[in-house]
N, CA, C and O atoms as a printed pandas DataFrame, in Angstrom:
     atom_number atom_name residue_name chain_id  residue_number  x_coord  y_coord  z_coord
0              1         N          MET        A               1  100.813   42.691   37.437
1              2        CA          MET        A               1   99.612   41.893   37.551
2              3         C          MET        A               1   99.648   40.778   36.505
3              4         O          MET        A               1  100.086   40.984   35.374
4              5         N          THR        A               2   99.183   39.607   36.902
5              6        CA          THR        A               2   99.178   38.448   36.025
6              7         C          THR        A               2   97.983   38.501   35.088
7              8         O          THR        A               2   96.884   38.873   35.499
8              9         N          ASP        A               3   98.194   38.131   33.831
9             10        CA          ASP        A               3   97.099   38.063   32.879
10            11         C          ASP        A               3   96.153   36.935   33.264
11            12         O          ASP        A               3   96.585   35.863   33.688
12            13         N          LEU        A               4   94.858   37.189   33.111
13            14        CA          LEU        A               4   93.856   36.177   33.411
14            15         C          LEU        A               4   93.188   35.723   32.125
15            16         O          LEU        A               4   93.026   36.502   31.186
16            17         N          SER        A               5   92.803   34.459   32.095
17            18        CA          SER        A               5   91.999   33.949   30.991
18            19         C          SER        A               5   90.762   33.283   31.575
19            20         O          SER        A               5   90.765   32.819   32.716
20            21         N          TYR        A               6   89.709   33.246   30.776
21            22        CA          TYR        A               6   88.433   32.704   31.202
22            23         C          TYR        A               6   88.012   31.657   30.187
23            24         O          TYR        A               6   87.830   31.957   29.007
24            25         N          LEU        A               7   87.858   30.421   30.659
25            26        CA          LEU        A               7   87.622   29.306   29.751
26            27         C          LEU        A               7   86.440   28.464   30.199
27            28         O          LEU        A               7   86.076   28.456   31.375
28            29         N          ARG        A               8   85.852   27.762   29.256
29            30        CA          ARG        A               8   84.737   26.854   29.520
30            31         C          ARG        A               8   85.232   25.420   29.402
31            32         O          ARG        A               8   86.031   25.094   28.524
32            33         N          PHE        A               9   84.746   24.571   30.297
33            34        CA          PHE        A               9   85.059   23.146   30.284
34            35         C          PHE        A               9   83.738   22.385   30.337
35            36         O          PHE        A               9   82.986   22.517   31.303
36            37         N          ASP        A              10   83.452   21.592   29.306
37            38        CA          ASP        A              10   82.228   20.791   29.266
38            39         C          ASP        A              10   82.489   19.426   29.884
39            40         O          ASP        A              10   83.544   18.824   29.681
40            41         N          CYS        A              11   81.497   18.944   30.651
41            42        CA          CYS        A              11   81.639   17.657   31.328
42            43         C          CYS        A              11   80.265   17.147   31.723
43            44         O          CYS        A              11   79.245   17.738   31.367
44            45         N          GLY        A              12   80.246   16.059   32.453
45            46        CA          GLY        A              12   79.142   15.501   33.199
46            47         C          GLY        A              12   77.794   15.454   32.503
47            48         O          GLY        A              12   77.690   15.618   31.288
48            49         N          PRO        A              13   76.778   15.227   33.297
49            50        CA          PRO        A              13   76.816   15.267   34.752
50            51         C          PRO        A              13   77.679   14.152   35.348
51            52         O          PRO        A              13   77.949   13.133   34.713
52            53         N          TRP        A              14   78.098   14.390   36.589
53            54        CA          TRP        A              14   78.988   13.466   37.284
54            55         C          TRP        A              14   78.274   12.142   37.555
55            56         O          TRP        A              14   77.073   12.136   37.824
56            57         N          PRO        A              15   78.996   11.024   37.488
57            58        CA          PRO        A              15   78.372    9.728   37.771
58            59         C          PRO        A              15   78.069    9.589   39.269
59            60         O          PRO        A              15   78.642   10.291   40.102
60            61         N          ALA        A              16   77.165    8.675   39.582
61            62        CA          ALA        A              16   76.848    8.394   40.978
62            63         C          ALA        A              16   78.077    7.817   41.674
63            64         O          ALA        A              16   78.876    7.107   41.063
64            65         N          ARG        A              17   78.215    8.131   42.951
65            66        CA          ARG        A              17   79.369    7.642   43.702
66            67         C          ARG        A              17   79.137    6.220   44.195
67            68         O          ARG        A              17   78.027    5.851   44.576
68            69         N          GLY        A              18   80.198    5.436   44.179
69            70        CA          GLY        A              18   80.136    4.066   44.678
70            71         C          GLY        A              18   80.171    4.025   46.196
71            72         O          GLY        A              18   80.356    5.054   46.846
72            73         N          ARG        A              19   79.996    2.839   46.759
73            74        CA          ARG        A              19   79.967    2.687   48.222
74            75         C          ARG        A              19   81.265    3.113   48.891
75            76         O          ARG        A              19   81.238    3.761   49.937
76            77         N          ALA        A              20   82.395    2.759   48.304
77            78        CA          ALA        A              20   83.690    3.105   48.913
78            79         C          ALA        A              20   83.863    4.618   48.998
79            80         O          ALA        A              20   84.335    5.139   50.009
80            81         N          VAL        A              21   83.481    5.318   47.933
81            82        CA          VAL        A              21   83.611    6.775   47.922
82            83         C          VAL        A              21   82.661    7.393   48.946
83            84         O          VAL        A              21   83.025    8.345   49.636
84            85         N          LYS        A              22   81.452    6.856   49.046
85            86        CA          LYS        A              22   80.497    7.360   50.038
86            87         C          LYS        A              22   81.030    7.176   51.454
87            88         O          LYS        A              22   80.900    8.072   52.289
88            89         N          LEU        A              23   81.629    6.021   51.728
89            90        CA          LEU        A              23   82.191    5.757   53.057
90            91         C          LEU        A              23   83.341    6.713   53.355
91            92         O          LEU        A              23   83.404    7.290   54.440
92            93         N          LEU        A              24   84.249    6.881   52.397
93            94        CA          LEU        A              24   85.369    7.792   52.602
94            95         C          LEU        A              24   84.900    9.227   52.800
95            96         O          LEU        A              24   85.474    9.966   53.600
96            97         N          SER        A              25   83.866    9.620   52.078
97            98        CA          SER        A              25   83.383   10.999   52.202
98            99         C          SER        A              25   82.790   11.266   53.578
99           100         O          SER        A              25   82.738   12.416   54.014
100          101         N          ARG        A              26   82.346   10.226   54.263
101          102        CA          ARG        A              26   81.856   10.389   55.637
102          103         C          ARG        A              26   82.997   10.516   56.630
103          104         O          ARG        A              26   82.863   11.170   57.665
104          105         N          LEU        A              27   84.118    9.888   56.312
105          106        CA          LEU        A              27   85.255    9.876   57.227
106          107         C          LEU        A              27   86.176   11.073   57.046
107          108         O          LEU        A              27   86.759   11.558   58.016
108          109         N          LEU        A              28   86.312   11.550   55.825
109          110        CA          LEU        A              28   87.224   12.644   55.522
110          111         C          LEU        A              28   86.491   13.980   55.551
111          112         O          LEU        A              28   85.284   14.030   55.312
112          113         N          PRO        A              29   87.203   15.055   55.840
113          114        CA          PRO        A              29   86.565   16.370   55.796
114          115         C          PRO        A              29   86.074   16.668   54.383
115          116         O          PRO        A              29   86.719   16.314   53.396
116          117         N          ARG        A              30   84.936   17.317   54.310
117          118        CA          ARG        A              30   84.367   17.650   53.006
118          119         C          ARG        A              30   84.988   18.937   52.492
119          120         O          ARG        A              30   85.080   19.928   53.217
120          121         N          ALA        A              31   85.415   18.914   51.230
121          122        CA          ALA        A              31   86.073   20.071   50.629
122          123         C          ALA        A              31   85.071   21.088   50.106
123          124         O          ALA        A              31   85.406   22.262   49.948
124          125         N          ASN        A              32   83.841   20.651   49.835
125          126        CA          ASN        A              32   82.829   21.526   49.242
126          127         C          ASN        A              32   81.459   21.240   49.859
127          128         O          ASN        A              32   80.548   20.795   49.162
128          129         N          PRO        A              33   81.310   21.493   51.154
129          130        CA          PRO        A              33   80.086   21.074   51.842
130          131         C          PRO        A              33   78.805   21.699   51.313
131          132         O          PRO        A              33   77.753   21.062   51.372
132          133         N          ASP        A              34   78.856   22.918   50.800
133          134        CA          ASP        A              34   77.638   23.575   50.335
134          135         C          ASP        A              34   77.207   23.140   48.941
135          136         O          ASP        A              34   76.043   23.307   48.578
136          137         N          PHE        A              35   78.115   22.592   48.164
137          138        CA          PHE        A              35   77.812   22.332   46.758
138          139         C          PHE        A              35   77.932   20.865   46.348
139          140         O          PHE        A              35   77.745   20.540   45.176
140          141         N          GLU        A              36   78.237   19.987   47.280
141          142        CA          GLU        A              36   78.472   18.600   46.915
142          143         C          GLU        A              36   77.291   17.983   46.162
143          144         O          GLU        A              36   77.493   17.270   45.179
144          145         N          GLU        A              37   76.085   18.245   46.604
145          146        CA          GLU        A              37   74.903   17.725   45.915
146          147         C          GLU        A              37   74.735   18.377   44.547
147          148         O          GLU        A              37   74.321   17.718   43.593
148          149         N          ALA        A              38   75.048   19.651   44.446
149          150        CA          ALA        A              38   74.892   20.371   43.176
150          151         C          ALA        A              38   75.832   19.827   42.107
151          152         O          ALA        A              38   75.509   19.882   40.920
152          153         N          TYR        A              39   76.991   19.301   42.507
153          154        CA          TYR        A              39   77.967   18.810   41.536
154          155         C          TYR        A              39   77.404   17.700   40.659
155          156         O          TYR        A              39   77.832   17.532   39.517
156          157         N          LYS        A              40   76.451   16.944   41.184
157          158        CA          LYS        A              40   75.867   15.844   40.403
158          159         C          LYS        A              40   75.238   16.337   39.109
159          160         O          LYS        A              40   75.211   15.610   38.116
160          161         N          GLY        A              41   74.734   17.566   39.110
161          162        CA          GLY        A              41   74.059   18.094   37.937
162          163         C          GLY        A              41   74.886   19.029   37.083
163          164         O          GLY        A              41   74.380   19.569   36.099
164          165         N          VAL        A              42   76.154   19.237   37.432
165          166        CA          VAL        A              42   76.989   20.161   36.663
166          167         C          VAL        A              42   77.308   19.564   35.289
167          168         O          VAL        A              42   77.762   18.425   35.174
168          169         N          THR        A              43   77.056   20.369   34.253
169          170        CA          THR        A              43   77.349   19.930   32.884
170          171         C          THR        A              43   78.490   20.713   32.253
171          172         O          THR        A              43   79.092   20.261   31.279
172          173         N          HIS        A              44   78.794   21.902   32.812
173          174        CA          HIS        A              44   79.951   22.646   32.313
174          175         C          HIS        A              44   80.439   23.638   33.367
175          176         O          HIS        A              44   79.706   24.031   34.274
176          177         N          TRP        A              45   81.680   24.019   33.214
177          178        CA          TRP        A              45   82.361   24.914   34.150
178          179         C          TRP        A              45   82.906   26.119   33.415
179          180         O          TRP        A              45   83.284   26.028   32.247
180          181         N          TRP        A              46   82.945   27.242   34.096
181          182        CA          TRP        A              46   83.721   28.393   33.666
182          183         C          TRP        A              46   84.873   28.511   34.649
183          184         O          TRP        A              46   84.674   28.452   35.862
184          185         N          LEU        A              47   86.070   28.676   34.125
185          186        CA          LEU        A              47   87.267   28.741   34.951
186          187         C          LEU        A              47   88.005   30.051   34.731
187          188         O          LEU        A              47   88.172   30.491   33.593
188          189         N          GLU        A              48   88.445   30.673   35.812
189          190        CA          GLU        A              48   89.302   31.852   35.755
190          191         C          GLU        A              48   90.716   31.358   36.042
191          192         O          GLU        A              48   90.989   30.817   37.114
192          193         N          ILE        A              49   91.610   31.548   35.076
193          194        CA          ILE        A              49   92.958   30.969   35.156
194          195         C          ILE        A              49   93.990   32.085   35.061
195          196         O          ILE        A              49   93.892   32.962   34.202
196          197         N          ASP        A              50   94.984   32.045   35.951
197          198        CA          ASP        A              50   96.021   33.076   35.917
198          199         C          ASP        A              50   97.084   32.725   34.882
199          200         O          ASP        A              50   97.030   31.666   34.257
200          201         N          GLY        A              51   98.042   33.618   34.709
201          202        CA          GLY        A              51   99.096   33.451   33.713
202          203         C          GLY        A              51  100.001   32.256   33.950
203          204         O          GLY        A              51  100.718   31.830   33.045
204          205         N          ASN        A              52   99.973   31.705   35.174
205          206        CA          ASN        A              52  100.775   30.516   35.493
206          207         C          ASN        A              52   99.997   29.221   35.299
207          208         O          ASN        A              52  100.520   28.138   35.560
208          209         N          GLY        A              53   98.744   29.327   34.839
209          210        CA          GLY        A              53   97.933   28.138   34.599
210          211         C          GLY        A              53   97.151   27.651   35.800
211          212         O          GLY        A              53   96.547   26.580   35.745
212          213         N          GLU        A              54   97.145   28.413   36.890
213          214        CA          GLU        A              54   96.401   27.996   38.077
214          215         C          GLU        A              54   94.979   28.540   38.033
215          216         O          GLU        A              54   94.754   29.687   37.646
216          217         N          VAL        A              55   94.024   27.709   38.433
217          218        CA          VAL        A              55   92.628   28.118   38.474
218          219         C          VAL        A              55   92.401   28.926   39.750
219          220         O          VAL        A              55   92.657   28.450   40.856
220          221         N          LEU        A              56   91.916   30.155   39.576
221          222        CA          LEU        A              56   91.647   31.030   40.713
222          223         C          LEU        A              56   90.208   30.921   41.184
223          224         O          LEU        A              56   89.944   30.896   42.387
224          225         N          ARG        A              57   89.270   30.855   40.235
225          226        CA          ARG        A              57   87.849   30.714   40.566
226          227         C          ARG        A              57   87.183   29.787   39.557
227          228         O          ARG        A              57   87.641   29.646   38.423
228          229         N          GLU        A              58   86.096   29.161   39.992
229          230        CA          GLU        A              58   85.339   28.268   39.123
230          231         C          GLU        A              58   83.850   28.474   39.362
231          232         O          GLU        A              58   83.419   28.777   40.475
232          233         N          ILE        A              59   83.076   28.305   38.301
233          234        CA          ILE        A              59   81.622   28.359   38.385
234          235         C          ILE        A              59   81.094   27.107   37.698
235          236         O          ILE        A              59   81.425   26.845   36.541
236          237         N          GLY        A              60   80.271   26.331   38.407
237          238        CA          GLY        A              60   79.650   25.141   37.839
238          239         C          GLY        A              60   78.221   25.445   37.416
239          240         O          GLY        A              60   77.460   26.046   38.174
240          241         N          PHE        A              61   77.851   25.029   36.198
241          242        CA          PHE        A              61   76.519   25.274   35.647
242          243         C          PHE        A              61   75.789   23.955   35.420
243          244         O          PHE        A              61   76.406   22.941   35.095
244          245         N          ASP        A              62   74.469   23.980   35.594
245          246        CA          ASP        A              62   73.673   22.806   35.271
246          247         C          ASP        A              62   73.210   22.866   33.815
247          248         O          ASP        A              62   73.588   23.777   33.078
248          249         N          ALA        A              63   72.401   21.903   33.404
249          250        CA          ALA        A              63   71.955   21.817   32.011
250          251         C          ALA        A              63   71.096   23.005   31.595
251          252         O          ALA        A              63   70.927   23.252   30.401
252          253         N          ASN        A              64   70.548   23.750   32.567
253          254        CA          ASN        A              64   69.738   24.930   32.273
254          255         C          ASN        A              64   70.561   26.215   32.312
255          256         O          ASN        A              64   69.994   27.307   32.350
256          257         N          ASP        A              65   71.880   26.101   32.303
257          258        CA          ASP        A              65   72.802   27.235   32.379
258          259         C          ASP        A              65   72.641   28.047   33.659
259          260         O          ASP        A              65   72.919   29.246   33.676
260          261         N          GLN        A              66   72.196   27.399   34.724
261          262        CA          GLN        A              66   72.078   28.030   36.036
262          263         C          GLN        A              66   73.365   27.756   36.815
263          264         O          GLN        A              66   73.806   26.611   36.905
264          265         N          ALA        A              67   73.962   28.802   37.372
265          266        CA          ALA        A              67   75.151   28.613   38.214
266          267         C          ALA        A              67   74.722   27.909   39.494
267          268         O          ALA        A              67   73.924   28.447   40.262
268          269         N          VAL        A              68   75.248   26.710   39.728
269          270        CA          VAL        A              68   74.853   25.926   40.897
270          271         C          VAL        A              68   75.987   25.735   41.896
271          272         O          VAL        A              68   75.765   25.206   42.985
272          273         N          ALA        A              69   77.195   26.156   41.543
273          274        CA          ALA        A              69   78.336   26.042   42.447
274          275         C          ALA        A              69   79.396   27.069   42.057
275          276         O          ALA        A              69   79.630   27.323   40.876
276          277         N          ILE        A              70   80.034   27.654   43.075
277          278        CA          ILE        A              70   81.165   28.553   42.849
278          279         C          ILE        A              70   82.243   28.223   43.869
279          280         O          ILE        A              70   81.952   27.740   44.963
280          281         N          ALA        A              71   83.474   28.484   43.504
281          282        CA          ALA        A              71   84.569   28.240   44.442
282          283         C          ALA        A              71   85.781   29.040   43.998
283          284         O          ALA        A              71   85.929   29.330   42.811
284          285         N          PRO        A              72   86.643   29.400   44.926
285          286        CA          PRO        A              72   86.450   29.197   46.360
286          287         C          PRO        A              72   85.374   30.140   46.891
287          288         O          PRO        A              72   85.273   31.295   46.479
288          289         N          TYR        A              73   84.578   29.614   47.814
289          290        CA          TYR        A              73   83.494   30.381   48.418
290          291         C          TYR        A              73   83.232   29.809   49.801
291          292         O          TYR        A              73   82.919   28.628   49.950
292          293         N          ARG        A              74   83.362   30.656   50.805
293          294        CA          ARG        A              74   83.190   30.250   52.201
294          295         C          ARG        A              74   84.034   29.015   52.489
295          296         O          ARG        A              74   85.255   29.063   52.336
296          297         N          ASN        A              75   83.415   27.902   52.904
297          298        CA          ASN        A              75   84.153   26.680   53.248
298          299         C          ASN        A              75   84.299   25.721   52.073
299          300         O          ASN        A              75   84.583   24.539   52.268
300          301         N          ASN        A              76   84.110   26.215   50.876
301          302        CA          ASN        A              76   84.159   25.377   49.682
302          303         C          ASN        A              76   85.430   25.681   48.899
303          304         O          ASN        A              76   85.617   26.789   48.395
304          305         N          TYR        A              77   86.296   24.685   48.805
305          306        CA          TYR        A              77   87.575   24.865   48.135
306          307         C          TYR        A              77   87.474   24.740   46.622
307          308         O          TYR        A              77   88.297   25.297   45.896
308          309         N          GLY        A              78   86.471   24.012   46.142
309          310        CA          GLY        A              78   86.313   23.808   44.717
310          311         C          GLY        A              78   87.003   22.558   44.236
311          312         O          GLY        A              78   87.707   21.881   44.985
312          313         N          ILE        A              79   86.788   22.267   42.980
313          314        CA          ILE        A              79   87.415   21.097   42.360
314          315         C          ILE        A              79   88.695   21.519   41.659
315          316         O          ILE        A              79   89.770   20.993   41.948
316          317         N          PHE        A              80   88.581   22.460   40.745
317          318        CA          PHE        A              80   89.746   22.899   39.978
318          319         C          PHE        A              80   90.614   23.854   40.788
319          320         O          PHE        A              80   91.839   23.821   40.670
320          321         N          THR        A              81   89.994   24.710   41.614
321          322        CA          THR        A              81   90.769   25.655   42.423
322          323         C          THR        A              81   91.593   24.923   43.467
323          324         O          THR        A              81   92.682   25.374   43.822
324          325         N          ASP        A              82   91.092   23.805   43.962
325          326        CA          ASP        A              82   91.824   23.039   44.963
326          327         C          ASP        A              82   92.973   22.258   44.341
327          328         O          ASP        A              82   94.005   22.049   44.978
328          329         N          SER        A              83   92.791   21.824   43.085
329          330        CA          SER        A              83   93.857   21.059   42.428
330          331         C          SER        A              83   94.911   21.980   41.819
331          332         O          SER        A              83   96.045   21.568   41.574
332          333         N          GLY        A              84   94.513   23.256   41.574
333          334        CA          GLY        A              84   95.477   24.225   41.067
334          335         C          GLY        A              84   95.594   24.304   39.561
335          336         O          GLY        A              84   96.181   25.251   39.038
336          337         N          SER        A              85   95.043   23.321   38.845
337          338        CA          SER        A              85   95.172   23.375   37.388
338          339         C          SER        A              85   93.866   22.968   36.736
339          340         O          SER        A              85   93.104   22.182   37.299
340          341         N          PRO        A              86   93.601   23.502   35.543
341          342        CA          PRO        A              86   92.347   23.186   34.864
342          343         C          PRO        A              86   92.384   21.812   34.216
343          344         O          PRO        A              86   93.444   21.209   34.051
344          345         N          ALA        A              87   91.213   21.338   33.858
345          346        CA          ALA        A              87   91.129   20.104   33.093
346          347         C          ALA        A              87   91.809   20.308   31.752
347          348         O          ALA        A              87   91.894   21.436   31.266
348          349         N          GLN        A              88   92.282   19.261   31.166
349          350        CA          GLN        A              88   93.021   19.367   29.915
350          351         C          GLN        A              88   92.135   19.636   28.706
351          352         O          GLN        A              88   92.626   20.095   27.674
352          353         N          MET        A              89   90.828   19.355   28.817
353          354        CA          MET        A              89   89.946   19.494   27.662
354          355         C          MET        A              89   89.096   20.753   27.760
355          356         O          MET        A              89   87.872   20.679   27.654
356          357         N          VAL        A              90   89.712   21.883   27.956
357          358        CA          VAL        A              90   88.992   23.154   27.984
358          359         C          VAL        A              90   88.560   23.466   26.562
359          360         O          VAL        A              90   89.348   23.342   25.624
360          361         N          SER        A              91   87.293   23.875   26.405
361          362        CA          SER        A              91   86.766   23.948   25.047
362          363         C          SER        A              91   86.691   25.336   24.422
363          364         O          SER        A              91   86.878   25.457   23.211
364          365         N          SER        A              92   86.428   26.379   25.189
365          366        CA          SER        A              92   86.262   27.678   24.554
366          367         C          SER        A              92   86.466   28.809   25.544
367          368         O          SER        A              92   86.461   28.609   26.758
368          369         N          ASP        A              93   86.647   30.011   24.989
369          370        CA          ASP        A              93   86.818   31.199   25.815
370          371         C          ASP        A              93   85.488   31.659   26.390
371          372         O          ASP        A              93   84.426   31.426   25.813
372          373         N          VAL        A              94   85.572   32.318   27.543
373          374        CA          VAL        A              94   84.420   32.923   28.203
374          375         C          VAL        A              94   84.707   34.411   28.324
375          376         O          VAL        A              94   85.839   34.808   28.599
376          377         N          ASP        A              95   83.696   35.228   28.120
377          378        CA          ASP        A              95   83.841   36.670   28.260
378          379         C          ASP        A              95   84.116   37.011   29.731
379          380         O          ASP        A              95   83.340   36.618   30.601
380          381         N          PRO        A              96   85.205   37.734   30.024
381          382        CA          PRO        A              96   85.541   38.072   31.410
382          383         C          PRO        A              96   84.426   38.821   32.144
383          384         O          PRO        A              96   84.203   38.582   33.331
384          385         N          GLN        A              97   83.732   39.715   31.460
385          386        CA          GLN        A              97   82.647   40.447   32.114
386          387         C          GLN        A              97   81.483   39.519   32.449
387          388         O          GLN        A              97   80.869   39.652   33.507
388          389         N          ALA        A              98   81.180   38.584   31.557
389          390        CA          ALA        A              98   80.123   37.606   31.826
390          391         C          ALA        A              98   80.492   36.756   33.038
391          392         O          ALA        A              98   79.636   36.483   33.880
392          393         N          PHE        A              99   81.765   36.331   33.139
393          394        CA          PHE        A              99   82.222   35.562   34.295
394          395         C          PHE        A              99   81.991   36.364   35.563
395          396         O          PHE        A              99   81.434   35.845   36.531
396          397         N          SER        A             100   82.407   37.609   35.572
397          398        CA          SER        A             100   82.264   38.464   36.741
398          399         C          SER        A             100   80.795   38.664   37.114
399          400         O          SER        A             100   80.442   38.612   38.292
400          401         N          ASP        A             101   79.950   38.888   36.126
401          402        CA          ASP        A             101   78.528   39.103   36.379
402          403         C          ASP        A             101   77.874   37.861   36.987
403          404         O          ASP        A             101   77.134   37.962   37.966
404          405         N          ILE        A             102   78.147   36.696   36.408
405          406        CA          ILE        A             102   77.571   35.450   36.909
406          407         C          ILE        A             102   78.101   35.151   38.307
407          408         O          ILE        A             102   77.335   34.746   39.182
408          409         N          TRP        A             103   79.396   35.344   38.528
409          410        CA          TRP        A             103   79.999   35.112   39.844
410          411         C          TRP        A             103   79.299   35.967   40.900
411          412         O          TRP        A             103   78.890   35.457   41.943
412          413         N          GLN        A             104   79.162   37.247   40.633
413          414        CA          GLN        A             104   78.555   38.152   41.612
414          415         C          GLN        A             104   77.099   37.794   41.881
415          416         O          GLN        A             104   76.659   37.838   43.030
416          417         N          ALA        A             105   76.349   37.444   40.848
417          418        CA          ALA        A             105   74.947   37.058   41.031
418          419         C          ALA        A             105   74.839   35.775   41.849
419          420         O          ALA        A             105   73.991   35.676   42.735
420          421         N          ALA        A             106   75.693   34.791   41.560
421          422        CA          ALA        A             106   75.678   33.539   42.306
422          423         C          ALA        A             106   76.093   33.766   43.754
423          424         O          ALA        A             106   75.494   33.201   44.669
424          425         N          GLU        A             107   77.095   34.575   43.959
425          426        CA          GLU        A             107   77.557   34.885   45.317
426          427         C          GLU        A             107   76.426   35.500   46.144
427          428         O          GLU        A             107   76.229   35.134   47.302
428          429         N          ARG        A             108   75.690   36.430   45.548
429          430        CA          ARG        A             108   74.553   37.051   46.250
430          431         C          ARG        A             108   73.474   36.005   46.549
431          432         O          ARG        A             108   72.917   35.993   47.646
432          433         N          ARG        A             109   73.173   35.128   45.585
433          434        CA          ARG        A             109   72.141   34.118   45.766
434          435         C          ARG        A             109   72.539   33.124   46.850
435          436         O          ARG        A             109   71.713   32.765   47.689
436          437         N          PHE        A             110   73.790   32.675   46.846
437          438        CA          PHE        A             110   74.221   31.698   47.845
438          439         C          PHE        A             110   74.342   32.305   49.232
439          440         O          PHE        A             110   74.216   31.597   50.232
440          441         N          ALA        A             111   74.582   33.597   49.304
441          442        CA          ALA        A             111   74.694   34.267   50.599
442          443         C          ALA        A             111   73.335   34.407   51.289
443          444         O          ALA        A             111   73.256   34.514   52.513
444          445         N          ALA        A             112   72.265   34.407   50.484
445          446        CA          ALA        A             112   70.907   34.600   51.047
446          447         C          ALA        A             112   70.410   33.367   51.771
447          448         O          ALA        A             112   69.297   33.366   52.297
C-alpha cells in the first residue's frame, strides 16, 4: 500500500472569469458541474496525496471553513485530482482523521 499524506493549500478566492473563459466553458464539457459556482469562494484546499505525488482526493473550503467542494465525486473530476499533482505552494499538514471526517460529512451533505 502506498503511503498517503494530507496537506493544506491556501489560495483564492478565485478571480472572476473573463468573457473568453465563459464562452469556452459553454462549449467544452464541464469537469466539475456541481461545484463550479462554489469554487469562486474557495480560500483553501485539503489534499490527499499518494506516495507518487498524485492527488487522490481534494476538499475545497470557503472563508468560514465550510467544505463547499469535494472531488472526485460523481461527475466532478476536481482541480488537483484531474491534473494529478498538487500545487507547489502547499503550506501545512492536515490530520488524516480530520480529512476523512470532513470528506464523509461533505459527501453525505452533497448526496442529500
